[in-house]
C-alpha positions in Angstrom: -77.6 -36.5 38.1 -78.1 -33.3 40.1 -77.7 -30.0 38.4 -74.4 -28.3 39.3 -74.3 -24.6 40.1 -71.8 -21.8 40.2 -72.3 -19.3 43.0 -71.4 -15.6 42.7 -71.1 -14.2 46.2 -70.5 -10.7 47.4 -70.6 -8.8 50.7 -71.3 -5.1 49.9 -69.8 -2.0 51.3 -71.7 -0.7 54.3 -75.1 0.9 54.1 -75.4 2.9 57.3 -74.7 0.3 60.0 -75.8 -2.6 57.7 -74.0 -4.8 55.2 -75.6 -6.6 52.2 -75.0 -10.2 51.4 -75.7 -11.2 47.8 -75.6 -14.7 46.4 -76.4 -15.5 42.8 -76.5 -18.9 41.1 -75.7 -19.8 37.5 -76.0 -23.4 36.1 -72.5 -24.7 35.6 -73.4 -25.8 32.0 -74.2 -22.2 31.2 -70.7 -21.1 32.3 -69.1 -23.6 29.9 -70.7 -21.8 26.9 -68.6 -19.3 24.9 -71.1 -16.5 25.6 -71.1 -13.7 28.1 -73.5 -14.1 31.0 -76.5 -11.9 31.0 -78.8 -10.9 33.9 -81.4 -13.5 32.7 -78.8 -16.2 33.5 -78.6 -15.2 37.1 -80.8 -16.7 39.8 -80.9 -14.7 43.1 -80.5 -17.0 46.1 -79.8 -14.6 48.9 -80.2 -10.8 49.3 -80.1 -9.9 52.9 -78.8 -7.2 55.2 -77.1 -7.6 58.6 -74.9 -5.8 61.0 -72.1 -8.1 60.0 -71.7 -11.3 58.0 -69.5 -13.9 59.8 -68.6 -16.9 57.8 -71.0 -19.1 59.8 -73.9 -16.9 58.9 -72.9 -17.0 55.2 -72.8 -20.8 55.3 -76.2 -20.9 56.9 -77.8 -18.6 54.3 -76.4 -20.5 51.4 -77.3 -23.9 53.0 -80.9 -22.8 53.3 -81.1 -22.2 49.6 -79.1 -24.9 47.9 -77.5 -28.4 48.6 -73.8 -27.7 49.1 -73.1 -30.9 47.1 -74.7 -29.1 44.1 -72.1 -26.3 44.2 -69.4 -26.7 41.5 -67.5 -23.7 42.6 -67.9 -20.2 44.1 -66.7 -16.8 42.7 -66.0 -13.9 44.9 -63.3 -11.5 46.1 -60.8 -12.7 48.7 -62.7 -11.5 51.8 -61.8 -13.6 54.8 -65.4 -14.3 55.8 -66.3 -15.5 52.3 -63.2 -17.6 51.7 -63.6 -19.2 55.2 -67.2 -20.0 54.3 -66.2 -21.7 51.1 -63.4 -23.6 52.8 -65.8 -24.9 55.5 -68.3 -26.0 52.9 -65.5 -27.7 50.9 -66.3 -25.6 47.9 -63.7 -24.5 45.4 -63.2 -20.8 45.4 -62.2 -18.8 42.3 -61.4 -15.1 42.7 -63.2 -12.8 40.3 -61.1 -11.3 37.6 -61.4 -7.7 38.8 -60.0 -8.5 42.2 -57.4 -10.9 40.8 -56.0 -8.1 38.5 -56.2 -5.6 41.3 -53.9 -7.8 43.4 -51.4 -7.9 40.5 -51.6 -4.1 40.3 -51.2 -3.8 44.1 -48.1 -6.0 44.1 -46.5 -3.6 41.5 -47.4 -0.2 42.9 -48.2 -0.5 46.6 -44.6 0.2 47.7 -43.6 2.2 44.6 -42.3 5.6 45.7 -43.4 7.5 42.6 -46.9 6.0 42.8 -47.3 6.9 46.5 -46.0 10.4 45.9 -48.3 10.9 42.9 -51.5 9.7 44.7 -50.6 11.8 47.8 -50.1 14.9 45.5 -53.5 14.3 43.9 -55.2 13.9 47.4 -53.6 17.2 48.5 -54.7 18.8 45.2 -58.3 17.7 45.6 -58.4 18.9 49.2 -57.0 22.3 48.3 -58.9 23.0 45.0 -62.2 21.2 45.2 -64.1 24.3 46.2 -61.9 26.8 44.4 -62.3 28.7 41.1 -60.4 25.9 39.4 -62.5 23.0 40.7 -63.2 22.0 37.1 -59.8 20.5 36.8 -59.7 18.7 40.1 -58.6 15.0 39.9 -61.2 12.3 40.5 -61.8 10.9 43.9 -60.8 7.3 44.8 -62.3 4.7 47.1 -59.8 3.7 49.7 -61.1 0.2 50.0 -60.7 -0.6 46.3 -58.0 1.8 45.3 -56.1 -0.7 43.1 -59.2 -1.6 41.2 -59.8 1.9 39.9 -56.5 3.5 39.1 -57.2 4.2 35.4 -59.3 7.4 36.1 -56.4 8.9 38.1 -53.8 8.3 35.3 -56.3 9.1 32.5 -56.9 12.5 34.3 -53.1 13.0 34.5 -52.7 12.4 30.8 -55.5 14.8 29.9 -54.1 17.5 32.2 -50.6 17.2 30.6 -52.1 17.5 27.1 -54.0 20.6 28.2 -50.8 22.1 29.7 -48.7 21.3 26.6 -51.3 22.9 24.4 -51.7 26.0 26.6 -55.5 25.4 27.0 -55.6 26.2 30.7 -55.7 29.5 32.6 -52.5 30.8 34.3 -53.9 29.8 37.7 -54.7 26.3 36.5 -51.3 25.9 35.0 -49.6 27.0 38.2 -51.8 24.6 40.3 -50.9 21.7 38.0 -47.2 22.4 37.7 -46.5 19.5 40.1 -47.4 17.1 37.3 -44.3 17.9 35.4 -42.1 15.7 37.5 -44.5 12.8 37.0 -44.8 13.0 33.2 -43.0 9.8 32.4 -44.5 7.8 35.3 -48.0 8.9 34.3 -47.5 7.9 30.7 -45.9 4.6 31.4 -48.5 3.6 34.1 -51.4 4.6 31.9 -50.1 2.3 29.1 -49.9 -0.6 31.6 -53.4 0.0 32.9 -54.9 0.2 29.4 -53.3 -3.1 28.5 -54.6 -4.7 31.7 -58.1 -3.3 31.1 -58.0 -4.8 27.5 -57.0 -8.1 28.9 -59.8 -8.1 31.4 -62.3 -7.1 28.8 -61.3 -10.0 26.5 -61.4 -12.6 29.3 -64.8 -11.3 30.6 -66.4 -11.3 27.2 -64.9 -14.5 25.9 -64.2 -16.6 28.9 -61.0 -18.1 30.3 -59.4 -20.9 28.4 -56.0 -21.6 26.9 -56.8 -19.9 23.6 -58.1 -16.7 25.3 -55.3 -16.7 27.8 -52.8 -16.6 24.9 -54.8 -13.8 23.3 -54.8 -11.8 26.6 -51.1 -12.2 27.0 -50.5 -10.9 23.5 -52.3 -7.7 24.5 -49.3 -6.8 26.7 -47.6 -5.4 23.6 -50.7 -3.6 22.3 -52.5 -0.9 24.2 -54.8 0.2 21.3 
């Protein structure tokens, strides 16, 4: 019987005018073990740059390295070119957990008025204060393309600033500049608690694998942010 493989596929953000395609392979039997994957488990199949990666090109690159019949399933984000490639190869596609959780977060916050007002206020704050005397308290930047995958730093920053304000540990100028946070106090606290819970759930599933037992454990973390 032929060895079955799990492919981990990603098309990177742009490097100049080029994009990177990465395809890694892991024996399916290794993925069934209750042990986190390590770098030594990964076999590089494709590492190439191109002006663009259409799904036909992705199929060609994968087909040159492995018999499609040996692919158990493919893991990637939900990029159209990647999902079209998997569909054309009749390969099962599983979205990676980071992107899956980010879609859940996006569904909750994308059209939330308080969320949009808060992130716009932070963007304006960064633009106005990044090169000022109070640049030390400027909020972290956020990648537009993956904004719902890295919200924790924004709300962690908000929590820290509110604590500093409440404990009078900032200069008068800094306090004045951060006064806009007062109207977002409850929202920042509640959202931070949600994000911590989601991060804990992701960590558990990444380190222990996805099965019925671990899914129940992950769900139980909804009530525990510690």
